[in-house]
C-alpha positions, 0 to 999 in steps of 0.5 A: 469531450470529458471534463476529466479523464483518469488513467488507472483504476486503483483506489485513488483513481476510483476515489477521484472518479467518485468525487468528481462525478458526484459533483457533476463532472463528466468523468471517464476512468480508463483501465488497461487491465479487465479487472479494476482496483489496482492494489485492491484487486483479488483473484481466485485459485483453488475456488477461494479468493485472495487479496493481492494488496489490501490486507488490513486497514486502520482508523475505521472505528467510529469517529476515526479520520478514515471512517469519516472518509469511507462514510463520505465515499458511502462505502459501508453500504457494501463493505463488511469490517472484521475487527482484528484482536484488540489485544494483538492485532500484530504479533512480532516474532523477533529473534525467537521472542514474540511481542504484540501490539494492541489497539488504543493508545493507553492499551498499546503502551500497557500491552508493550510494557508487559514485555518491557516493564521498566520502559512503560514511561518511554513507550508512553512518550513514543505513543503520544509523539506518534499521535501528535505527528499524525494529527498535525501532518498534512495528511491529517490537515489538508489545508496544509499539504503544500506547506513546504515547512512540514517537509523540512520539519522533524518528522520528515527529516528524521529516519524511523530508526533514529525516531524510536531511538530517541525514546529509549536506549533499550535496543530490543525495544527500538527493534520492536517499535520499528518491526512493521517497516515491511508496512511501508517498505522501510529502509534504515536511515532513509524512511521518514518518521512521519510515514511511520507515525501516520501508519501506526497511529492509524492502527492504534486507533483500530485495525480491521480486515475487509470481509470478502476481500479488498475488491468490494471497496473497488466495486462499491466505488465503481458502482457509485461512479456509474450511478453518478454518470461516470464511465469505466473503461477496462481493457483500455490502455493509454499509450500516450497523453497528447498535448498542444502548446500549452496543455494536455488535450487527450489520451491515445489508447492502444486500439487507436481511439483518442479520448479528449478531455479538459483535464487528466488525472494519472493514478499510475506511477509518475515515471510511467505517466512521463513515458507517455508524454511526448512533449516540451511542456515537461522539461528534462530536469523534471523528467530526470528527477522523477526518473531518479527517485528511489522506489520501495522493495517489491515482494514475493507471495505465497497464496495458500489454501487450507484443508477444510476446517483444519486450521483455526483462524488467526485473527492477528498478523504474524510478523517474523524477523529472523534477527533481533536487529529487524533491519537485518533483512537488508541485504539478503542473500537469495540462497538464504531467503527469507529473513523476514516474512508477514503471514496473514489469514484471509478474511472470507467472512467476519471472524470465521472459526476456521481459515480458508486461506492465507498470504505469506509475504517476503520482501524481494528485490526486482533484481532477483527476477530481472533475468525474466523481465522481458517475459510475459505472464505464463510464458516465463519458462521452466527455470522461472517456475522452478525458482518460484517453487523453490523460494515458496518451499523455503518460505513454507518451511520457515512457517512450519518452524512457527506453526508446527504441522502447518504443512500437513494442513495445506491443500494447494498453493500459488506464488507471485513474484516482483514481476507479477506485481510489476505486470498487474499494478504497473508499478516500477519494478514491482515496487510495493509501495511506490516511491520511497519517502526519504529523510535525507531528501524530504522535498525531493522525494516527494511528488506533488499532485500538481505536474508541470502541465497545468491540467495534468495531475497525479493521484495514488500511492506515489504522492504524499503517502501510501496505504488506504488512508494516504491514498484516500487523502491524496484523492481529496487533494487532487480533486480540490483542484476541481471542486471544494474538499467534501469534508 
């Protein structure tokens, strides 16, 4: 019998496995796929590696909060950081004009004020508030994570668009400040200011790519877990969580094996978790609440391989918004797609001279591919392939407008859709960032790490906050049910 079985080997599951196995507990991580890592997964096409989910990370500079966490997980022995351009880690092309975000609180304000010279004081107040919200949130103060007062506070009950509007009447500046909403699947009048704040605060502290791909994080954690005596079982899909009259007792795998455990942590989506539970311990009202939660939008991605030594490495992330109103990407007509995209070069080594590859990402609703939802990977039919090809060419044509002659420098490309993301990460309808944290229902749209079963817990991007920082802190909070917080 295991002390803890962890369902899913995404970042949250691996971090929980690290913490608990290091503390001496007997731990097994069970993963349905052959590859571990969840959104940390990479794949190879045309001889180059592509990231599927983790493209750049903030707060890894010396002394920053995530740096402390990565140090605890002993990750720096295996991963190599590649710092993004400190003067422009993000570039936003909005309605034909470009704006840059810089690393550093003062530097961020000064850089943006070059485009808005009369609004420096307002930008400065925005930056100060971002820092204040982040540092006072439960995400940075683990002991307050169950503080219900926070979820009825201003940052949790204010939308991103209203938040940025509270600092300035300059509508264009409001749009620039909100323009990175694709980083958290933002929705106008819904997404919470606190999610926006902790993400922006993180990147203001430092922005990095992981040289060689995000899977180096997953493999580092996995190797440590095994060194601590933990087990990682791939190709081992959990089809049922077994319970007695009081608690969870075991998991049943697709091949019929039953693994017993004193405790279970689920790193998969709460809806998928509840579907594996056939017990009266989970009341109908709880099931309905979880099932009724809204999820963030999915995406369509073009994975590009460049011709050798043809495209200089872009050490900045390029966001495109067709209109000055950055929220205008919703709703969209599939015949006029995309209204926005994110373009990033892949970092195969620290700050290379030339790029080998890039990803081009546009937000896409599951409904656009729902007609193929019952098909499987590689067997979706010619019409699905034609759909993906058409979308890819539209996106590449849009990229050509901003990066002239880029088309002639592309050797090959591959694509993925919301169905791909659904199948490889087990998210509801391929949702990129899991549950949408809604300022209109802050408590109801937050899933706690504790469930209605006393020894069954959640971790991962669907509790509290997503992203590397949010998931990592969520793992600490979940593991605090078993061992003292390590930090």
